[in-house]
Biopython code that builds the backbone (N, CA, C, O; Angstrom):
import numpy as np
from Bio.PDB.StructureBuilder import StructureBuilder

atoms = [
    (1, "UNK", "N", (7.270, 16.017, -13.637)),
    (1, "UNK", "CA", (6.575, 15.022, -14.420)),
    (1, "UNK", "C", (5.207, 15.585, -14.789)),
    (1, "UNK", "O", (4.521, 16.171, -13.952)),
    (2, "UNK", "N", (4.829, 15.408, -16.007)),
    (2, "UNK", "CA", (3.541, 15.924, -16.462)),
    (2, "UNK", "C", (2.404, 15.047, -15.939)),
    (2, "UNK", "O", (2.617, 13.894, -15.565)),
    (3, "UNK", "N", (1.204, 15.605, -15.919)),
    (3, "UNK", "CA", (0.061, 14.828, -15.447)),
    (3, "UNK", "C", (-0.220, 13.663, -16.397)),
    (3, "UNK", "O", (-0.684, 12.608, -15.965)),
    (4, "UNK", "N", (0.062, 13.854, -17.702)),
    (4, "UNK", "CA", (-0.122, 12.755, -18.647)),
    (4, "UNK", "C", (0.838, 11.609, -18.349)),
    (4, "UNK", "O", (0.462, 10.439, -18.427)),
    (5, "UNK", "N", (2.071, 11.949, -18.010)),
    (5, "UNK", "CA", (3.075, 10.926, -17.680)),
    (5, "UNK", "C", (2.667, 10.192, -16.411)),
    (5, "UNK", "O", (2.768, 8.967, -16.338)),
    (6, "UNK", "N", (2.201, 10.949, -15.394)),
    (6, "UNK", "CA", (1.753, 10.312, -14.150)),
    (6, "UNK", "C", (0.583, 9.384, -14.425)),
    (6, "UNK", "O", (0.552, 8.259, -13.925)),
    (7, "UNK", "N", (-0.380, 9.844, -15.216)),
    (7, "UNK", "CA", (-1.542, 9.012, -15.550)),
    (7, "UNK", "C", (-1.116, 7.751, -16.287)),
    (7, "UNK", "O", (-1.618, 6.663, -16.008)),
    (8, "UNK", "N", (-0.193, 7.897, -17.226)),
    (8, "UNK", "CA", (0.308, 6.755, -17.973)),
    (8, "UNK", "C", (0.964, 5.738, -17.041)),
    (8, "UNK", "O", (0.685, 4.541, -17.119)),
    (9, "UNK", "N", (1.842, 6.229, -16.155)),
    (9, "UNK", "CA", (2.546, 5.328, -15.244)),
    (9, "UNK", "C", (1.582, 4.662, -14.262)),
    (9, "UNK", "O", (1.744, 3.483, -13.947)),
    (10, "UNK", "N", (0.595, 5.392, -13.781)),
    (10, "UNK", "CA", (-0.390, 4.798, -12.883)),
    (10, "UNK", "C", (-1.205, 3.729, -13.607)),
    (10, "UNK", "O", (-1.539, 2.701, -13.019)),
    (11, "UNK", "N", (-1.524, 3.966, -14.874)),
    (11, "UNK", "CA", (-2.213, 2.958, -15.676)),
    (11, "UNK", "C", (-1.357, 1.717, -15.860)),
    (11, "UNK", "O", (-1.855, 0.594, -15.784)),
    (12, "UNK", "N", (-0.065, 1.920, -16.104)),
    (12, "UNK", "CA", (0.859, 0.797, -16.236)),
    (12, "UNK", "C", (0.951, 0.007, -14.936)),
    (12, "UNK", "O", (1.013, -1.223, -14.945)),
    (13, "UNK", "N", (0.960, 0.729, -13.821)),
    (13, "UNK", "CA", (0.997, 0.068, -12.516)),
    (13, "UNK", "C", (-0.253, -0.775, -12.305)),
    (13, "UNK", "O", (-0.168, -1.908, -11.832)),
    (14, "UNK", "N", (-1.408, -0.228, -12.655)),
    (14, "UNK", "CA", (-2.662, -0.965, -12.506)),
    (14, "UNK", "C", (-2.640, -2.236, -13.358)),
    (14, "UNK", "O", (-3.040, -3.304, -12.895)),
    (15, "UNK", "N", (-2.174, -2.119, -14.592)),
    (15, "UNK", "CA", (-2.090, -3.294, -15.462)),
    (15, "UNK", "C", (-1.143, -4.345, -14.887)),
    (15, "UNK", "O", (-1.431, -5.541, -14.938)),
    (16, "UNK", "N", (-0.015, -3.895, -14.342)),
    (16, "UNK", "CA", (0.955, -4.835, -13.775)),
    (16, "UNK", "C", (0.371, -5.559, -12.560)),
    (16, "UNK", "O", (0.595, -6.756, -12.381)),
    (17, "UNK", "N", (-0.375, -4.834, -11.730)),
    (17, "UNK", "CA", (-1.007, -5.461, -10.565)),
    (17, "UNK", "C", (-2.059, -6.461, -11.022)),
    (17, "UNK", "O", (-2.122, -7.575, -10.502)),
    (18, "UNK", "N", (-2.888, -6.073, -11.993)),
    (18, "UNK", "CA", (-3.910, -6.975, -12.521)),
    (18, "UNK", "C", (-3.271, -8.250, -13.080)),
    (18, "UNK", "O", (-3.750, -9.353, -12.816)),
    (19, "UNK", "N", (-2.193, -8.099, -13.849)),
    (19, "UNK", "CA", (-1.502, -9.253, -14.423)),
    (19, "UNK", "C", (-0.931, -10.150, -13.330)),
    (19, "UNK", "O", (-1.042, -11.374, -13.401)),
    (20, "UNK", "N", (-0.322, -9.534, -12.323)),
    (20, "UNK", "CA", (0.282, -10.323, -11.246)),
    (20, "UNK", "C", (-0.757, -11.164, -10.525)),
    (20, "UNK", "O", (-0.505, -12.324, -10.199)),
    (21, "UNK", "N", (-1.925, -10.581, -10.275)),
    (21, "UNK", "CA", (-2.974, -11.318, -9.578)),
    (21, "UNK", "C", (-3.549, -12.399, -10.491)),
    (21, "UNK", "O", (-3.715, -13.544, -10.071)),
    (22, "UNK", "N", (-3.853, -12.035, -11.741)),
    (22, "UNK", "CA", (-4.493, -13.003, -12.639)),
    (22, "UNK", "C", (-3.550, -14.140, -13.020)),
    (22, "UNK", "O", (-4.013, -15.239, -13.328)),
    (23, "UNK", "N", (-2.254, -13.905, -13.008)),
    (23, "UNK", "CA", (-1.291, -14.940, -13.362)),
    (23, "UNK", "C", (-0.784, -15.723, -12.157)),
    (23, "UNK", "O", (0.027, -16.637, -12.305)),
    (24, "UNK", "N", (-1.256, -15.370, -10.970)),
    (24, "UNK", "CA", (-0.822, -16.061, -9.763)),
    (24, "UNK", "C", (-1.386, -17.475, -9.751)),
    (24, "UNK", "O", (-2.602, -17.664, -9.797)),
    (25, "UNK", "N", (-0.510, -18.459, -9.690)),
    (25, "UNK", "CA", (-0.954, -19.841, -9.631)),
    (25, "UNK", "C", (-1.789, -20.120, -8.396)),
    (25, "UNK", "O", (-2.788, -20.836, -8.467)),
    (26, "UNK", "N", (-1.394, -19.569, -7.284)),
    (26, "UNK", "CA", (-2.120, -19.803, -6.021)),
    (26, "UNK", "C", (-3.520, -19.216, -6.091)),
    (26, "UNK", "O", (-4.479, -19.865, -5.675)),
    (27, "UNK", "N", (-3.657, -17.999, -6.610)),
    (27, "UNK", "CA", (-4.982, -17.380, -6.746)),
    (27, "UNK", "C", (-5.841, -18.221, -7.672)),
    (27, "UNK", "O", (-7.010, -18.468, -7.376)),
    (28, "UNK", "N", (-5.277, -18.666, -8.794)),
    (28, "UNK", "CA", (-6.011, -19.492, -9.742)),
    (28, "UNK", "C", (-6.490, -20.800, -9.120)),
    (28, "UNK", "O", (-7.616, -21.233, -9.364)),
    (29, "UNK", "N", (-5.631, -21.426, -8.315)),
    (29, "UNK", "CA", (-6.008, -22.675, -7.646)),
    (29, "UNK", "C", (-7.203, -22.469, -6.723)),
    (29, "UNK", "O", (-8.135, -23.274, -6.711)),
    (30, "UNK", "N", (-7.170, -21.400, -5.963)),
    (30, "UNK", "CA", (-8.255, -21.137, -5.015)),
    (30, "UNK", "C", (-9.555, -20.831, -5.753)),
    (30, "UNK", "O", (-10.619, -21.305, -5.355)),
    (31, "UNK", "N", (-9.475, -20.044, -6.825)),
    (31, "UNK", "CA", (-10.664, -19.723, -7.617)),
    (31, "UNK", "C", (-11.259, -21.008, -8.190)),
    (31, "UNK", "O", (-12.473, -21.201, -8.139)),
    (32, "UNK", "N", (-10.424, -21.881, -8.731)),
    (32, "UNK", "CA", (-10.907, -23.140, -9.295)),
    (32, "UNK", "C", (-11.539, -24.022, -8.223)),
    (32, "UNK", "O", (-12.572, -24.650, -8.458)),
    (33, "UNK", "N", (-10.926, -24.067, -7.060)),
    (33, "UNK", "CA", (-11.492, -24.869, -5.966)),
    (33, "UNK", "C", (-12.864, -24.350, -5.564)),
    (33, "UNK", "O", (-13.771, -25.137, -5.293)),
    (34, "UNK", "N", (-13.022, -23.041, -5.522)),
    (34, "UNK", "CA", (-14.324, -22.456, -5.177)),
    (34, "UNK", "C", (-15.356, -22.802, -6.243)),
    (34, "UNK", "O", (-16.505, -23.102, -5.918)),
    (35, "UNK", "N", (-14.957, -22.761, -7.520)),
    (35, "UNK", "CA", (-15.878, -23.115, -8.602)),
    (35, "UNK", "C", (-16.283, -24.582, -8.512)),
    (35, "UNK", "O", (-17.452, -24.921, -8.698)),
    (36, "UNK", "N", (-15.309, -25.458, -8.226)),
    (36, "UNK", "CA", (-15.620, -26.882, -8.072)),
    (36, "UNK", "C", (-16.551, -27.119, -6.890)),
    (36, "UNK", "O", (-17.310, -28.088, -6.874)),
    (37, "UNK", "N", (-16.490, -26.231, -5.904)),
    (37, "UNK", "CA", (-17.349, -26.352, -4.727)),
    (37, "UNK", "C", (-18.724, -25.735, -4.952)),
    (37, "UNK", "O", (-19.552, -25.708, -4.042)),
    (38, "UNK", "N", (-18.970, -25.237, -6.170)),
    (38, "UNK", "CA", (-20.285, -24.713, -6.507)),
    (38, "UNK", "C", (-20.477, -23.229, -6.280)),
    (38, "UNK", "O", (-21.611, -22.759, -6.193)),
    (39, "UNK", "N", (-19.400, -22.491, -6.185)),
    (39, "UNK", "CA", (-19.488, -21.047, -5.965)),
    (39, "UNK", "C", (-18.981, -20.286, -7.184)),
    (39, "UNK", "O", (-17.980, -20.658, -7.796)),
    (40, "UNK", "N", (-19.686, -19.222, -7.522)),
    (40, "UNK", "CA", (-19.216, -18.303, -8.545)),
    (40, "UNK", "C", (-18.449, -17.215, -7.815)),
    (40, "UNK", "O", (-18.920, -16.708, -6.797)),
    (41, "UNK", "N", (-17.309, -16.858, -8.301)),
    (41, "UNK", "CA", (-16.441, -15.933, -7.577)),
    (41, "UNK", "C", (-16.184, -14.682, -8.398)),
    (41, "UNK", "O", (-15.829, -14.754, -9.574)),
    (42, "UNK", "N", (-16.366, -13.554, -7.769)),
    (42, "UNK", "CA", (-15.995, -12.268, -8.359)),
    (42, "UNK", "C", (-14.979, -11.638, -7.409)),
    (42, "UNK", "O", (-15.321, -11.262, -6.287)),
    (43, "UNK", "N", (-13.748, -11.526, -7.852)),
    (43, "UNK", "CA", (-12.669, -10.999, -7.029)),
    (43, "UNK", "C", (-12.458, -9.535, -7.362)),
    (43, "UNK", "O", (-12.116, -9.188, -8.493)),
    (44, "UNK", "N", (-12.664, -8.679, -6.374)),
    (44, "UNK", "CA", (-12.452, -7.246, -6.554)),
    (44, "UNK", "C", (-11.415, -6.804, -5.532)),
    (44, "UNK", "O", (-11.611, -6.953, -4.326)),
    (45, "UNK", "N", (-10.332, -6.269, -6.018)),
    (45, "UNK", "CA", (-9.276, -5.781, -5.132)),
    (45, "UNK", "C", (-9.247, -4.267, -5.190)),
    (45, "UNK", "O", (-9.416, -3.669, -6.252)),
    (46, "UNK", "N", (-9.035, -3.662, -4.054)),
    (46, "UNK", "CA", (-8.923, -2.211, -4.005)),
    (46, "UNK", "C", (-7.521, -1.858, -3.553)),
    (46, "UNK", "O", (-7.007, -2.424, -2.589)),
    (47, "UNK", "N", (-6.917, -0.933, -4.246)),
    (47, "UNK", "CA", (-5.603, -0.455, -3.828)),
    (47, "UNK", "C", (-5.602, 1.060, -3.894)),
    (47, "UNK", "O", (-6.294, 1.673, -4.707)),
    (48, "UNK", "N", (-4.828, 1.627, -3.040)),
    (48, "UNK", "CA", (-4.685, 3.076, -3.009)),
    (48, "UNK", "C", (-3.220, 3.403, -3.274)),
    (48, "UNK", "O", (-2.323, 2.860, -2.629)),
    (49, "UNK", "N", (-2.996, 4.281, -4.211)),
    (49, "UNK", "CA", (-1.642, 4.710, -4.529)),
    (49, "UNK", "C", (-1.577, 6.204, -4.294)),
    (49, "UNK", "O", (-2.400, 6.962, -4.807)),
    (50, "UNK", "N", (-0.608, 6.617, -3.529)),
    (50, "UNK", "CA", (-0.381, 8.046, -3.365)),
    (50, "UNK", "C", (1.008, 8.356, -3.898)),
    (50, "UNK", "O", (1.957, 7.602, -3.684)),
    (51, "UNK", "N", (1.104, 9.452, -4.580)),
    (51, "UNK", "CA", (2.406, 9.876, -5.089)),
    (51, "UNK", "C", (2.626, 11.322, -4.669)),
    (51, "UNK", "O", (1.696, 12.125, -4.599)),
    (52, "UNK", "N", (3.864, 11.617, -4.399)),
    (52, "UNK", "CA", (4.220, 12.994, -4.062)),
    (52, "UNK", "C", (5.656, 13.213, -4.512)),
    (52, "UNK", "O", (6.460, 12.280, -4.538)),
    (53, "UNK", "N", (5.966, 14.437, -4.861)),
    (53, "UNK", "CA", (7.333, 14.698, -5.326)),
    (53, "UNK", "C", (8.333, 14.489, -4.197)),
    (53, "UNK", "O", (8.036, 14.728, -3.026)),
    (54, "UNK", "N", (9.522, 14.038, -4.576)),
    (54, "UNK", "CA", (10.596, 13.901, -3.602)),
    (54, "UNK", "C", (11.014, 15.285, -3.125)),
    (54, "UNK", "O", (10.905, 16.267, -3.860)),
    (55, "UNK", "N", (11.493, 15.351, -1.888)),
    (55, "UNK", "CA", (12.010, 16.620, -1.385)),
    (55, "UNK", "C", (13.261, 16.964, -2.173)),
    (55, "UNK", "O", (14.047, 16.084, -2.522)),
    (56, "UNK", "N", (13.440, 18.243, -2.450)),
    (56, "UNK", "CA", (14.606, 18.672, -3.226)),
    (56, "UNK", "C", (15.883, 18.255, -2.513)),
    (56, "UNK", "O", (16.010, 18.398, -1.297)),
    (57, "UNK", "N", (16.826, 17.735, -3.293)),
    (57, "UNK", "CA", (18.108, 17.346, -2.742)),
    (57, "UNK", "C", (18.081, 15.994, -2.057)),
    (57, "UNK", "O", (19.112, 15.524, -1.576)),
    (58, "UNK", "N", (16.919, 15.363, -2.004)),
    (58, "UNK", "CA", (16.824, 14.058, -1.363)),
    (58, "UNK", "C", (16.642, 13.021, -2.450)),
    (58, "UNK", "O", (15.545, 12.874, -2.989)),
    (59, "UNK", "N", (17.700, 12.302, -2.780)),
    (59, "UNK", "CA", (17.624, 11.308, -3.831)),
    (59, "UNK", "C", (17.000, 10.007, -3.385)),
    (59, "UNK", "O", (16.684, 9.156, -4.217)),
    (60, "UNK", "N", (16.814, 9.833, -2.079)),
    (60, "UNK", "CA", (16.245, 8.593, -1.575)),
    (60, "UNK", "C", (14.747, 8.619, -1.697)),
    (60, "UNK", "O", (14.123, 9.677, -1.616)),
    (61, "UNK", "N", (14.169, 7.452, -1.892)),
    (61, "UNK", "CA", (12.709, 7.357, -1.943)),
    (61, "UNK", "C", (12.156, 7.523, -0.528)),
    (61, "UNK", "O", (11.710, 8.614, -0.172)),
    (62, "UNK", "N", (12.174, 6.494, 0.265)),
    (62, "UNK", "CA", (11.697, 6.542, 1.636)),
    (62, "UNK", "C", (12.815, 6.057, 2.533)),
    (62, "UNK", "O", (13.153, 4.873, 2.540)),
    (63, "UNK", "N", (13.381, 6.972, 3.281)),
    (63, "UNK", "CA", (14.457, 6.590, 4.170)),
    (63, "UNK", "C", (13.887, 5.773, 5.319)),
    (63, "UNK", "O", (12.876, 6.145, 5.914)),
    (64, "UNK", "N", (14.536, 4.664, 5.625)),
    (64, "UNK", "CA", (14.088, 3.842, 6.730)),
    (64, "UNK", "C", (14.686, 4.383, 8.011)),
    (64, "UNK", "O", (15.839, 4.813, 8.028)),
    (65, "UNK", "N", (13.901, 4.364, 9.097)),
    (65, "UNK", "CA", (14.439, 4.857, 10.358)),
    (65, "UNK", "C", (15.529, 3.932, 10.874)),
    (65, "UNK", "O", (15.520, 2.729, 10.613)),
    (66, "UNK", "N", (16.450, 4.503, 11.597)),
    (66, "UNK", "CA", (17.515, 3.710, 12.197)),
    (66, "UNK", "C", (16.922, 2.850, 13.304)),
    (66, "UNK", "O", (16.127, 3.343, 14.105)),
    (67, "UNK", "N", (17.295, 1.568, 13.365)),
    (67, "UNK", "CA", (16.771, 0.737, 14.447)),
    (67, "UNK", "C", (17.321, 1.205, 15.781)),
    (67, "UNK", "O", (18.455, 1.676, 15.870)),
    (68, "UNK", "N", (16.500, 1.071, 16.825)),
    (68, "UNK", "CA", (16.939, 1.467, 18.160)),
    (68, "UNK", "C", (16.884, 0.262, 19.082)),
    (68, "UNK", "O", (16.021, -0.603, 18.937)),
    (69, "UNK", "N", (17.793, 0.213, 20.013)),
    (69, "UNK", "CA", (17.775, -0.845, 21.016)),
    (69, "UNK", "C", (16.575, -0.621, 21.926)),
    (69, "UNK", "O", (16.110, 0.508, 22.083)),
    (70, "UNK", "N", (16.079, -1.691, 22.523)),
    (70, "UNK", "CA", (14.906, -1.582, 23.394)),
    (70, "UNK", "C", (15.139, -0.594, 24.521)),
    (70, "UNK", "O", (14.201, 0.071, 24.962)),
    (71, "UNK", "N", (16.366, -0.487, 24.993)),
    (71, "UNK", "CA", (16.648, 0.441, 26.093)),
    (71, "UNK", "C", (16.545, 1.895, 25.651)),
    (71, "UNK", "O", (16.408, 2.787, 26.489)),
    (72, "UNK", "N", (16.610, 2.149, 24.329)),
    (72, "UNK", "CA", (16.517, 3.511, 23.828)),
    (72, "UNK", "C", (15.077, 3.946, 23.606)),
    (72, "UNK", "O", (14.820, 5.134, 23.415)),
    (73, "UNK", "N", (14.134, 3.013, 23.626)),
    (73, "UNK", "CA", (12.731, 3.337, 23.398)),
    (73, "UNK", "C", (12.163, 3.899, 24.689)),
    (73, "UNK", "O", (12.211, 3.233, 25.724)),
    (74, "UNK", "N", (11.620, 5.125, 24.648)),
    (74, "UNK", "CA", (11.111, 5.726, 25.879)),
    (74, "UNK", "C", (9.922, 4.944, 26.419)),
    (74, "UNK", "O", (9.133, 4.378, 25.662)),
    (75, "UNK", "N", (9.812, 4.923, 27.753)),
    (75, "UNK", "CA", (8.686, 4.260, 28.402)),
    (75, "UNK", "C", (7.401, 4.981, 28.020)),
    (75, "UNK", "O", (7.401, 6.192, 27.802)),
    (76, "UNK", "N", (6.314, 4.235, 27.942)),
    (76, "UNK", "CA", (5.047, 4.812, 27.509)),
    (76, "UNK", "C", (3.963, 4.469, 28.501)),
    (76, "UNK", "O", (3.960, 3.396, 29.103)),
    (77, "UNK", "N", (3.032, 5.411, 28.662)),
    (77, "UNK", "CA", (1.876, 5.143, 29.524)),
    (77, "UNK", "C", (0.714, 4.616, 28.697)),
    (77, "UNK", "O", (-0.422, 4.596, 29.171)),
    (78, "UNK", "N", (0.980, 4.193, 27.474)),
    (78, "UNK", "CA", (-0.058, 3.653, 26.609)),
    (78, "UNK", "C", (-0.622, 4.676, 25.641)),
    (78, "UNK", "O", (-1.381, 4.313, 24.743)),
    (79, "UNK", "N", (-0.276, 5.938, 25.798)),
    (79, "UNK", "CA", (-0.761, 6.971, 24.894)),
    (79, "UNK", "C", (0.277, 7.208, 23.807)),
    (79, "UNK", "O", (1.481, 7.087, 24.035)),
    (80, "UNK", "N", (-0.214, 7.545, 22.630)),
    (80, "UNK", "CA", (0.693, 7.867, 21.535)),
    (80, "UNK", "C", (0.365, 9.260, 21.020)),
    (80, "UNK", "O", (-0.758, 9.746, 21.153)),
    (81, "UNK", "N", (1.360, 9.879, 20.437)),
    (81, "UNK", "CA", (1.174, 11.187, 19.844)),
    (81, "UNK", "C", (1.241, 11.025, 18.330)),
    (81, "UNK", "O", (2.206, 10.479, 17.796)),
    (82, "UNK", "N", (0.206, 11.503, 17.646)),
    (82, "UNK", "CA", (0.160, 11.395, 16.196)),
    (82, "UNK", "C", (0.514, 12.731, 15.563)),
    (82, "UNK", "O", (0.049, 13.785, 15.998)),
    (83, "UNK", "N", (1.339, 12.670, 14.537)),
    (83, "UNK", "CA", (1.669, 13.873, 13.792)),
    (83, "UNK", "C", (0.579, 14.130, 12.755)),
    (83, "UNK", "O", (-0.305, 13.297, 12.556)),
    (84, "UNK", "N", (0.644, 15.268, 12.106)),
    (84, "UNK", "CA", (-0.314, 15.574, 11.041)),
    (84, "UNK", "C", (-0.191, 14.549, 9.914)),
    (84, "UNK", "O", (-1.192, 14.154, 9.317)),
    (85, "UNK", "N", (1.062, 14.112, 9.621)),
    (85, "UNK", "CA", (1.263, 13.094, 8.591)),
    (85, "UNK", "C", (0.636, 11.768, 8.998)),
    (85, "UNK", "O", (0.058, 11.073, 8.162)),
    (86, "UNK", "N", (0.747, 11.407, 10.296)),
    (86, "UNK", "CA", (0.130, 10.179, 10.783)),
    (86, "UNK", "C", (-1.379, 10.222, 10.570)),
    (86, "UNK", "O", (-1.973, 9.260, 10.083)),
    (87, "UNK", "N", (-1.992, 11.337, 10.937)),
    (87, "UNK", "CA", (-3.443, 11.474, 10.803)),
    (87, "UNK", "C", (-3.861, 11.418, 9.338)),
    (87, "UNK", "O", (-4.865, 10.792, 8.999)),
    (88, "UNK", "N", (-3.091, 12.070, 8.470)),
    (88, "UNK", "CA", (-3.404, 12.049, 7.036)),
    (88, "UNK", "C", (-3.320, 10.628, 6.489)),
    (88, "UNK", "O", (-4.171, 10.199, 5.710)),
    (89, "UNK", "N", (-2.276, 9.901, 6.911)),
    (89, "UNK", "CA", (-2.107, 8.526, 6.460)),
    (89, "UNK", "C", (-3.278, 7.656, 6.929)),
    (89, "UNK", "O", (-3.815, 6.870, 6.149)),
    (90, "UNK", "N", (-3.668, 7.790, 8.172)),
    (90, "UNK", "CA", (-4.791, 7.009, 8.690)),
    (90, "UNK", "C", (-6.079, 7.349, 7.966)),
    (90, "UNK", "O", (-6.887, 6.460, 7.699)),
    (91, "UNK", "N", (-6.285, 8.612, 7.644)),
    (91, "UNK", "CA", (-7.479, 9.009, 6.910)),
    (91, "UNK", "C", (-7.484, 8.403, 5.518)),
    (91, "UNK", "O", (-8.540, 8.003, 5.028)),
    (92, "UNK", "N", (-6.327, 8.324, 4.867)),
    (92, "UNK", "CA", (-6.226, 7.708, 3.545)),
    (92, "UNK", "C", (-6.616, 6.238, 3.601)),
    (92, "UNK", "O", (-7.128, 5.688, 2.625)),
    (93, "UNK", "N", (-6.371, 5.599, 4.750)),
    (93, "UNK", "CA", (-6.741, 4.204, 4.928)),
    (93, "UNK", "C", (-8.147, 4.041, 5.476)),
    (93, "UNK", "O", (-8.575, 2.930, 5.790)),
    (94, "UNK", "N", (-8.869, 5.156, 5.591)),
    (94, "UNK", "CA", (-10.221, 5.171, 6.157)),
    (94, "UNK", "C", (-10.249, 4.648, 7.578)),
    (94, "UNK", "O", (-11.157, 3.911, 7.962)),
    (95, "UNK", "N", (-9.248, 5.033, 8.357)),
    (95, "UNK", "CA", (-9.160, 4.667, 9.764)),
    (95, "UNK", "C", (-9.354, 5.931, 10.579)),
    (95, "UNK", "O", (-8.639, 6.914, 10.387)),
    (96, "UNK", "N", (-10.320, 5.909, 11.489)),
    (96, "UNK", "CA", (-10.567, 7.063, 12.352)),
    (96, "UNK", "C", (-9.556, 7.052, 13.488)),
    (96, "UNK", "O", (-9.304, 6.012, 14.096)),
    (97, "UNK", "N", (-8.982, 8.207, 13.768)),
    (97, "UNK", "CA", (-8.017, 8.291, 14.857)),
    (97, "UNK", "C", (-8.673, 8.913, 16.072)),
    (97, "UNK", "O", (-8.027, 9.076, 17.107)),
]
sb = StructureBuilder()
sb.init_structure("model")
sb.init_model(0)
sb.init_chain("A")
sb.init_seg("    ")
for serial, (resi, resn, name, xyz) in enumerate(atoms, 1):
    if name == "N":
        sb.init_residue(resn, " ", resi, " ")
    sb.init_atom(name, np.array(xyz, "f"), 0.0, 1.0, " ", f" {name:<3s}", serial, name[0])
structure = sb.get_structure()
């Protein structure tokens, strides 16, 4: 996919999100209630989109892990091990690990 195509699709996604929020009846009701209560409201939403090419030969988007029975989950002493992908994901969310 070309960078122009990616930019176009990301722009379309942004417009669709903006439309969904602005056309939400529930959001509109709350905004109106705040205005009636004497408040001016400026709603700013932040979203992060990451895109990466699919692995070759993998037609699936994001494979879901197979569910495991509770007896199959190893006992834990409260510590977790984070992979490099886990750390990268947390950093993208501005969460310190």
